[in-house]
DSSP file (Angstrom, degrees, kcal/mol; ACC not computed):
  #  RESIDUE AA STRUCTURE BP1 BP2  ACC     N-H-->O    O-->H-N    N-H-->O    O-->H-N    TCO  KAPPA ALPHA  PHI   PSI    X-CA   Y-CA   Z-CA
    1    1 A M              0   0    0      0, 0.0     2,-0.1     0, 0.0     0, 0.0   0.000 360.0 360.0 360.0 136.2  -68.3    6.0  124.4
    2    2 A D        -     0   0    0      1,-0.1    18,-0.0     2,-0.1     0, 0.0  -0.389 360.0-100.9 -71.5 150.7  -69.8    2.9  125.9
    3    3 A H        -     0   0    0      1,-0.1    -1,-0.1    -2,-0.1    17,-0.1  -0.508  26.8-130.1 -69.7 140.3  -67.6    0.6  128.0
    4    4 A P  S    S+     0   0    0      0, 0.0    16,-3.2     0, 0.0     2,-0.4   0.677  90.1  46.3 -71.0 -15.6  -66.5   -2.5  126.0
    5    5 A E  E     -A   19   0A   0     14,-0.2     2,-0.4    40,-0.0    14,-0.2  -0.980  63.8-173.6-128.7 141.2  -67.6   -4.9  128.8
    6    6 A T  E     -A   18   0A   0     12,-2.3    12,-3.1    -2,-0.4     2,-0.4  -0.998  25.4-125.9-132.8 133.4  -70.8   -5.0  130.8
    7    7 A E  E     -A   17   0A   0     -2,-0.4     2,-0.4    10,-0.2    10,-0.2  -0.629  28.6-162.9 -76.7 132.8  -71.6   -7.3  133.7
    8    8 A H  E     -A   16   0A   0      8,-3.2     8,-2.3    -2,-0.4     2,-0.5  -0.975  12.0-138.8-122.9 128.9  -74.8   -9.2  133.1
    9    9 A L  E     -A   15   0A   0     -2,-0.4     6,-0.2     6,-0.2     5,-0.1  -0.753  18.8-147.0 -87.9 123.9  -76.8  -11.0  135.8
   10   10 A L    >   -     0   0    0      4,-3.4     3,-2.2    -2,-0.5    -1,-0.0  -0.498  27.6-106.4 -85.6 159.5  -78.2  -14.4  134.7
   11   11 A P  T 3  S+     0   0    0      0, 0.0    -1,-0.1     0, 0.0    -2,-0.0   0.791 120.0  56.0 -56.8 -29.2  -81.5  -15.8  136.0
   12   12 A N  T 3  S-     0   0    0      2,-0.1     3,-0.1     1,-0.0    -3,-0.0   0.444 123.3-103.2 -84.5   2.1  -79.7  -18.2  138.3
   13   13 A G  S <  S+     0   0    0     -3,-2.2    -1,-0.0     1,-0.4     2,-0.0   0.241  81.7 127.6  97.0 -13.0  -77.8  -15.4  140.0
   14   14 A D        -     0   0    0     -5,-0.1    -4,-3.4     1,-0.0     2,-0.4  -0.313  49.7-138.6 -70.3 161.6  -74.5  -16.0  138.2
   15   15 A R  E     -A    9   0A   0     -6,-0.2     2,-0.3    -3,-0.1    -6,-0.2  -0.956  17.0-173.3-124.1 143.3  -72.8  -13.1  136.4
   16   16 A V  E     -A    8   0A   0     -8,-2.3    -8,-3.2    -2,-0.4     2,-0.6  -0.956  25.3-123.1-129.7 152.7  -71.1  -13.0  133.0
   17   17 A W  E     -A    7   0A   0     -2,-0.3     2,-0.6   -10,-0.2    27,-0.5  -0.858  24.0-155.1 -95.1 125.9  -69.1  -10.3  131.3
   18   18 A V  E     -A    6   0A   0    -12,-3.1   -12,-2.3    -2,-0.6     2,-0.4  -0.898   5.7-148.9-105.0 122.8  -70.5   -9.3  127.9
   19   19 A I  E     -Ab   5  45A   0     25,-2.9    27,-2.0    -2,-0.6   -14,-0.2  -0.742  27.5-105.5 -91.5 135.9  -68.1   -7.8  125.5
   20   20 A A  E  >  - b   0  46A   0    -16,-3.2     4,-2.7    -2,-0.4     3,-0.4  -0.302  30.5-118.8 -57.1 142.6  -69.4   -5.3  123.0
   21   21 A T  H  > S+     0   0    0     25,-0.9     4,-2.2     1,-0.3     5,-0.2   0.872 113.4  51.7 -55.3 -42.8  -69.7   -6.8  119.5
   22   22 A S  H  > S+     0   0    0      1,-0.2     4,-1.5     2,-0.2    -1,-0.3   0.887 112.2  46.2 -64.3 -37.6  -67.3   -4.3  118.0
   23   23 A E  H  > S+     0   0    0     -3,-0.4     4,-1.9     2,-0.2    -2,-0.2   0.880 109.1  55.4 -70.8 -38.6  -64.7   -5.0  120.7
   24   24 A A  H  X S+     0   0    0     -4,-2.7     4,-0.9     1,-0.2    -2,-0.2   0.909 106.2  51.5 -60.4 -42.2  -65.2   -8.8  120.3
   25   25 A A  H >< S+     0   0    0     -4,-2.2     3,-0.6     1,-0.2    -1,-0.2   0.905 110.2  48.9 -60.8 -41.5  -64.4   -8.5  116.6
   26   26 A R  H 3< S+     0   0    0     -4,-1.5     4,-0.3     1,-0.2    -1,-0.2   0.831 112.5  49.0 -66.5 -32.1  -61.2   -6.6  117.5
   27   27 A L  H 3X S+     0   0    0     -4,-1.9     4,-2.4     1,-0.2     3,-0.4   0.535  81.2  96.9 -87.6  -7.5  -60.2   -9.3  120.1
   28   28 A L  H <X S+     0   0    0     -4,-0.9     4,-2.4    -3,-0.6     5,-0.2   0.883  82.0  51.1 -54.2 -45.5  -60.7  -12.4  117.9
   29   29 A P  H  > S+     0   0    0      0, 0.0     4,-1.7     0, 0.0    -1,-0.2   0.907 112.6  47.3 -59.6 -39.0  -57.0  -12.7  116.9
   30   30 A N  H  > S+     0   0    0     -3,-0.4     4,-2.0    -4,-0.3    -2,-0.2   0.895 110.7  52.0 -66.3 -39.6  -56.0  -12.5  120.5
   31   31 A L  H  X S+     0   0    0     -4,-2.4     4,-2.7     1,-0.2    -1,-0.2   0.898 106.6  53.3 -64.3 -40.6  -58.6  -15.1  121.5
   32   32 A L  H  X S+     0   0    0     -4,-2.4     4,-2.4     1,-0.2    -1,-0.2   0.901 107.3  51.8 -61.3 -40.7  -57.4  -17.5  118.8
   33   33 A R  H  X S+     0   0    0     -4,-1.7     4,-1.4     2,-0.2    -1,-0.2   0.904 110.0  49.6 -62.1 -40.6  -53.9  -17.2  120.3
   34   34 A L  H  <>S+     0   0    0     -4,-2.0     5,-2.2     2,-0.2     4,-0.3   0.926 109.7  50.5 -63.9 -44.6  -55.3  -18.0  123.7
   35   35 A F  H ><5S+     0   0    0     -4,-2.7     3,-1.5     1,-0.2    -2,-0.2   0.919 109.6  51.1 -58.9 -43.5  -57.2  -21.0  122.4
   36   36 A R  H 3<5S+     0   0    0     -4,-2.4    -1,-0.2     1,-0.3    -2,-0.2   0.785 106.8  54.5 -65.8 -27.0  -54.0  -22.3  120.7
   37   37 A S  T 3<5S-     0   0    0     -4,-1.4    -1,-0.3    -3,-0.3    -2,-0.2   0.439 128.6 -94.8 -87.3   1.0  -52.1  -21.9  124.0
   38   38 A G  T < 5S+     0   0    0     -3,-1.5    -3,-0.2     1,-0.4     2,-0.2   0.316  81.4 133.8 106.2  -8.8  -54.6  -24.1  125.8
   39   39 A E      < +     0   0    0     -5,-2.2    -1,-0.4    -6,-0.2    75,-0.1  -0.503  26.9 179.4 -70.3 143.1  -56.9  -21.5  127.3
   40   40 A S        +     0   0    0     -2,-0.2    -1,-0.1    74,-0.1    -5,-0.1   0.170  26.0 139.9-132.0  19.7  -60.5  -22.3  126.8
   41   41 A E        -     0   0    0     15,-0.1    -6,-0.1     1,-0.1    -2,-0.0  -0.489  51.5-126.9 -65.0 124.0  -62.3  -19.4  128.5
   42   42 A P        -     0   0    0      0, 0.0     2,-0.6     0, 0.0    14,-0.2  -0.319   9.6-133.8 -71.8 157.2  -65.3  -18.5  126.3
   43   43 A M  E     - C   0  55A   0     12,-2.0    12,-2.2   -25,-0.0     2,-0.5  -0.958  17.8-160.0-112.4 115.6  -65.9  -14.9  125.0
   44   44 A V  E     + C   0  54A   0     -2,-0.6   -25,-2.9   -27,-0.5     2,-0.3  -0.808  18.4 175.2 -95.1 131.3  -69.5  -13.8  125.5
   45   45 A F  E     +bC  19  53A   0      8,-2.4     7,-2.8    -2,-0.5     8,-2.0  -0.912  12.8 123.3-136.5 163.8  -70.5  -10.9  123.3
   46   46 A G  E     -b   20   0A   0    -27,-2.0   -25,-0.9    -2,-0.3     2,-0.3  -0.963  50.4 -80.3 169.9-175.8  -73.5   -8.8  122.4
   47   47 A D  S >  S+     0   0    0      3,-0.3     3,-1.8    -2,-0.3   -27,-0.0  -0.828 100.3  15.3-113.2 152.9  -74.9   -5.3  122.3
   48   48 A A  T 3  S-     0   0    0     -2,-0.3    -1,-0.2     1,-0.3   -28,-0.0   0.784 128.7 -65.4  57.6  30.7  -76.3   -3.2  125.1
   49   49 A G  T 3  S+     0   0    0     -3,-0.3    -1,-0.3     1,-0.2   -31,-0.1   0.579 103.6 129.7  74.0   8.8  -74.9   -5.6  127.7
   50   50 A Q    <   -     0   0    0     -3,-1.8    -3,-0.3   -42,-0.1     2,-0.3  -0.854  62.7-121.6 -99.5 126.4  -77.1   -8.5  126.6
   51   51 A P        +     0   0    0      0, 0.0    -5,-0.2     0, 0.0     3,-0.1  -0.498  45.5 154.6 -66.9 127.3  -75.3  -11.8  125.8
   52   52 A E        +     0   0    0     -7,-2.8     2,-0.3     1,-0.4    -6,-0.2   0.534  60.2  10.5-127.8 -18.9  -76.1  -12.8  122.2
   53   53 A G  E     -C   45   0A   0     -8,-2.0    -8,-2.4     2,-0.0    -1,-0.4  -0.975  55.9-151.9-156.4 166.4  -73.2  -15.0  121.2
   54   54 A V  E     -C   44   0A   0     -2,-0.3     2,-0.5   -10,-0.2   -10,-0.2  -0.997   8.5-147.1-146.2 142.2  -70.2  -16.9  122.5
   55   55 A V  E     +C   43   0A   0    -12,-2.2   -12,-2.0    -2,-0.3    -2,-0.0  -0.955  28.2 167.4-111.3 124.5  -66.9  -17.9  121.0
   56   56 A I        -     0   0    0     -2,-0.5   -15,-0.1   -14,-0.2   -16,-0.1  -0.883  42.7 -81.7-131.0 161.4  -65.5  -21.2  122.3
   57   57 A P     >  -     0   0    0      0, 0.0     4,-2.1     0, 0.0     3,-0.2  -0.310  39.3-119.9 -62.9 149.6  -62.7  -23.6  121.2
   58   58 A W  H  > S+     0   0    0      1,-0.2     4,-2.5     2,-0.2     5,-0.2   0.879 111.7  55.7 -58.5 -42.3  -63.6  -26.0  118.4
   59   59 A A  H  > S+     0   0    0      1,-0.2     4,-1.8     2,-0.2    -1,-0.2   0.888 108.3  48.5 -61.1 -39.0  -62.8  -29.1  120.5
   60   60 A L  H  > S+     0   0    0     -3,-0.2     4,-2.6     2,-0.2    -1,-0.2   0.913 109.5  52.7 -66.5 -42.3  -65.3  -27.9  123.1
   61   61 A W  H  X S+     0   0    0     -4,-2.1     4,-2.8     1,-0.2    -2,-0.2   0.913 107.2  52.7 -58.5 -43.3  -67.9  -27.2  120.4
   62   62 A Q  H  X S+     0   0    0     -4,-2.5     4,-2.2     1,-0.2    -1,-0.2   0.908 111.1  46.2 -61.4 -42.1  -67.5  -30.8  119.1
   63   63 A R  H  X S+     0   0    0     -4,-1.8     4,-2.3     2,-0.2    -1,-0.2   0.921 114.1  47.5 -67.3 -42.6  -68.0  -32.3  122.5
   64   64 A L  H  X S+     0   0    0     -4,-2.6     4,-2.6     1,-0.2    -2,-0.2   0.903 111.8  50.8 -64.3 -40.2  -71.1  -30.1  123.2
   65   65 A D  H  X S+     0   0    0     -4,-2.8     4,-1.7    -5,-0.2    -1,-0.2   0.909 109.7  50.2 -63.9 -41.9  -72.5  -30.9  119.8
   66   66 A A  H  < S+     0   0    0     -4,-2.2     4,-0.4    -5,-0.2    -2,-0.2   0.912 113.0  46.6 -62.9 -42.3  -72.1  -34.6  120.4
   67   67 A L  H >< S+     0   0    0     -4,-2.3     3,-1.0     1,-0.2    -2,-0.2   0.910 112.0  50.6 -65.2 -41.4  -73.8  -34.4  123.8
   68   68 A A  H 3< S+     0   0    0     -4,-2.6    -1,-0.2     1,-0.2    -2,-0.2   0.791 112.0  46.9 -68.7 -27.5  -76.6  -32.3  122.4
   69   69 A T  T 3< S+     0   0    0     -4,-1.7     2,-2.0    -5,-0.2    -1,-0.2   0.395  78.9 104.1 -98.4   4.3  -77.3  -34.7  119.6
   70   70 A D    <>  +     0   0    0     -3,-1.0     4,-2.9    -4,-0.4     5,-0.2  -0.590  49.5 175.6 -81.3  79.8  -77.3  -37.8  121.7
   71   71 A E  H  > S+     0   0    0     -2,-2.0     4,-3.1     1,-0.2     5,-0.2   0.868  70.7  50.2 -60.3 -42.2  -81.0  -38.0  121.6
   72   72 A D  H  > S+     0   0    0      2,-0.2     4,-2.3     1,-0.2    -1,-0.2   0.947 115.1  43.2 -63.5 -47.3  -81.4  -41.3  123.4
   73   73 A G  H  > S+     0   0    0      2,-0.2     4,-2.3     1,-0.2    -2,-0.2   0.909 116.5  47.9 -63.8 -42.1  -79.2  -40.2  126.3
   74   74 A F  H  X S+     0   0    0     -4,-2.9     4,-3.2     2,-0.2     5,-0.2   0.938 111.2  49.9 -64.7 -46.7  -80.8  -36.8  126.4
   75   75 A K  H  X S+     0   0    0     -4,-3.1     4,-2.9    -5,-0.2     5,-0.2   0.915 111.6  48.9 -59.7 -43.5  -84.4  -38.2  126.3
   76   76 A H  H  X S+     0   0    0     -4,-2.3     4,-2.4    -5,-0.2    -1,-0.2   0.939 114.7  44.3 -62.2 -46.8  -83.6  -40.6  129.2
   77   77 A M  H  X S+     0   0    0     -4,-2.3     4,-2.6     2,-0.2    -2,-0.2   0.906 114.8  49.3 -65.0 -40.6  -82.0  -37.9  131.3
   78   78 A Y  H  X S+     0   0    0     -4,-3.2     4,-2.8     2,-0.2    -2,-0.2   0.935 112.3  47.4 -63.9 -46.3  -84.8  -35.4  130.5
   79   79 A D  H  X S+     0   0    0     -4,-2.9     4,-2.4    -5,-0.2    -2,-0.2   0.908 113.1  49.0 -61.9 -42.0  -87.5  -38.0  131.3
   80   80 A T  H  X S+     0   0    0     -4,-2.4     4,-2.4    -5,-0.2    -2,-0.2   0.931 112.9  46.9 -63.3 -45.8  -85.8  -38.9  134.6
   81   81 A A  H  X S+     0   0    0     -4,-2.6     4,-2.5     1,-0.2    -2,-0.2   0.914 111.8  50.9 -63.1 -42.3  -85.4  -35.3  135.6
   82   82 A R  H  X S+     0   0    0     -4,-2.8     4,-1.7     1,-0.2    -1,-0.2   0.912 111.3  48.1 -62.8 -42.3  -89.1  -34.5  134.7
   83   83 A Q  H  X S+     0   0    0     -4,-2.4     4,-1.1     1,-0.2    -1,-0.2   0.911 111.4  50.6 -63.5 -42.0  -90.3  -37.5  136.8
   84   84 A R  H  < S+     0   0    0     -4,-2.4     3,-0.4     1,-0.2    -2,-0.2   0.913 110.4  48.8 -63.1 -42.5  -88.1  -36.5  139.8
   85   85 A L  H  < S+     0   0    0     -4,-2.5    -1,-0.2     1,-0.2    -2,-0.2   0.832 111.8  49.2 -67.7 -31.0  -89.4  -32.9  139.7
   86   86 A A  H  < S+     0   0    0     -4,-1.7    -1,-0.2    -5,-0.2    -2,-0.2   0.671  95.4  85.8 -80.3 -17.1  -93.0  -34.1  139.5
   87   87 A D     <  -     0   0    0     -4,-1.1    -4,-0.0    -3,-0.4     0, 0.0  -0.754  66.8-154.2 -90.7 122.4  -92.5  -36.5  142.5
   88   88 A P        +     0   0    0      0, 0.0    -1,-0.1     0, 0.0     3,-0.1   0.423  57.6 118.7 -76.9   4.4  -93.0  -34.8  145.9
   89   89 A Q  S    S-     0   0    0      1,-0.1     3,-0.1    -5,-0.1    -2,-0.1  -0.222  76.1 -87.5 -66.4 159.7  -90.7  -37.4  147.5
   90   90 A P        -     0   0    0      0, 0.0    -1,-0.1     0, 0.0    -3,-0.0  -0.206  55.1 -86.0 -63.1 160.0  -87.5  -36.3  149.3
   91   91 A S        -     0   0    0     -3,-0.1     3,-0.0     1,-0.1    -7,-0.0  -0.196  41.1-134.1 -61.8 157.4  -84.3  -35.9  147.2
   92   92 A I        -     0   0    0      1,-0.1    -1,-0.1    -3,-0.1     5,-0.0  -0.771  32.8 -83.4-110.7 161.4  -82.1  -38.9  146.7
   93   93 A P    >>  -     0   0    0      0, 0.0     4,-2.1     0, 0.0     3,-0.6  -0.268  38.1-116.5 -61.7 150.1  -78.3  -39.1  147.0
   94   94 A L  H 3> S+     0   0    0      1,-0.2     4,-2.9     2,-0.2     5,-0.2   0.867 114.1  59.1 -54.4 -40.6  -76.3  -38.0  144.0
   95   95 A E  H 3> S+     0   0    0      1,-0.2     4,-2.1     2,-0.2    -1,-0.2   0.888 106.8  46.7 -59.9 -40.1  -74.8  -41.4  143.6
   96   96 A E  H <> S+     0   0    0     -3,-0.6     4,-2.1     2,-0.2    -1,-0.2   0.914 112.7  49.0 -68.2 -42.8  -78.3  -42.9  143.2
   97   97 A A  H  X S+     0   0    0     -4,-2.1     4,-1.4     2,-0.2    -2,-0.2   0.918 111.7  49.7 -63.0 -42.6  -79.4  -40.3  140.7
   98   98 A A  H  X>S+     0   0    0     -4,-2.9     5,-3.0     1,-0.2     4,-0.7   0.914 110.6  49.7 -62.7 -43.1  -76.2  -40.8  138.7
   99   99 A A  H ><5S+     0   0    0     -4,-2.1     3,-0.6    -5,-0.2    -1,-0.2   0.879 106.4  57.0 -62.9 -37.6  -76.7  -44.5  138.6
  100  100 A E  H 3<5S+     0   0    0     -4,-2.1    -1,-0.2     1,-0.2    -2,-0.2   0.842 113.7  37.7 -64.6 -34.0  -80.3  -44.1  137.5
  101  101 A I  H 3<5S-     0   0    0     -4,-1.4    -1,-0.2    -3,-0.2    -2,-0.2   0.406 119.8-105.6-100.4   3.7  -79.2  -42.1  134.4
  102  102 A G  T <<5 +     0   0    0     -4,-0.7     2,-0.4    -3,-0.6    -3,-0.2   0.722  67.5 145.5  87.8  21.7  -76.1  -44.1  133.7
  103  103 A W      < -     0   0    0     -5,-3.0     2,-0.8    -6,-0.2    -1,-0.3  -0.788  40.2-146.9 -93.7 135.9  -73.4  -41.8  134.9
  104  104 A D    >   -     0   0    0     -2,-0.4     3,-1.4     1,-0.1    -9,-0.0  -0.891   8.0-167.2-100.2 106.5  -70.3  -43.2  136.5
  105  105 A L  T 3  S+     0   0    0     -2,-0.8    -1,-0.1     1,-0.3   -10,-0.0   0.663  86.8  55.3 -70.2 -15.3  -69.1  -40.7  139.0
  106  106 A D  T 3  S+     0   0    0      2,-0.1    -1,-0.3    -3,-0.1     2,-0.1   0.488  79.9 117.9 -93.7  -4.2  -65.8  -42.6  139.4
  107  107 A E  S <  S-     0   0    0     -3,-1.4     2,-0.2     1,-0.1    -4,-0.0  -0.415  72.3-115.3 -66.5 133.6  -65.0  -42.3  135.7
  108  108 A E        -     0   0    0     -2,-0.1     2,-0.5     2,-0.0    -1,-0.1  -0.506  31.6-158.5 -67.8 134.8  -61.8  -40.4  134.9
  109  109 A V        -     0   0    0     -2,-0.2     2,-1.2    -3,-0.0    -1,-0.0  -0.971  16.0-133.1-120.2 129.1  -62.6  -37.2  132.9
  110  110 A D        +     0   0    0     -2,-0.5     3,-0.2     1,-0.2    -2,-0.0  -0.693  40.4 156.1 -82.0 100.5  -60.1  -35.4  130.8
  111  111 A D    >>  +     0   0    0     -2,-1.2     3,-1.8     1,-0.1     4,-0.7   0.113  30.7 118.8-109.3  19.2  -60.6  -31.8  131.8
  112  112 A S  G >4 S+     0   0    0      1,-0.3     3,-0.8     2,-0.2    -1,-0.1   0.823  70.2  56.3 -58.9 -33.8  -57.1  -30.7  130.9
  113  113 A E  G 34 S+     0   0    0      1,-0.2    -1,-0.3    -3,-0.2    -2,-0.1   0.635 104.8  53.8 -77.1  -8.6  -58.4  -28.2  128.3
  114  114 A F  G <4 S+     0   0    0     -3,-1.8     2,-0.3   -75,-0.1    -1,-0.2   0.565  93.2  86.7 -96.8 -10.4  -60.5  -26.5  130.9
  115  115 A R  S << S-     0   0    0     -3,-0.8     3,-0.1    -4,-0.7     0, 0.0  -0.686  83.8-116.4 -90.2 143.6  -57.6  -25.9  133.3
  116  116 A K        -     0   0    0     -2,-0.3   -77,-0.1     1,-0.1    -2,-0.1  -0.550  36.3-105.2 -75.7 139.9  -55.4  -22.9  133.0
  117  117 A P              0   0    0      0, 0.0    -1,-0.1     0, 0.0   -79,-0.0  -0.329 360.0 360.0 -62.9 147.2  -51.8  -23.6  132.2
  118  118 A R              0   0    0     -3,-0.1    -2,-0.0    -2,-0.0     0, 0.0   0.459 360.0 360.0 -85.8 360.0  -49.4  -23.2  135.1
């Protein structure tokens, strides 16, 4: 019998645990209980140790979807990043880059749903 979890190396060097699809199906009720209790750790699943899908809380999906469909904001950030990568000049400070794309680094961010309950 195959192990229900397999460590998968991502191109950037990070690692994720991939749960076998059959095991992920069995764990869905438990995952829903965790989401309801405030946990937001995603469940990555697939076959043969390859990540093919992910289950995340609905609130997180809504925020990601809103960010992904903000075409004007995305286009501006993409164009800025593309210009920066094409320019052989030295890097600039994070604060300058954030200002250029309209990010306020001092803005309070509600990350409570990403923190584990104490």
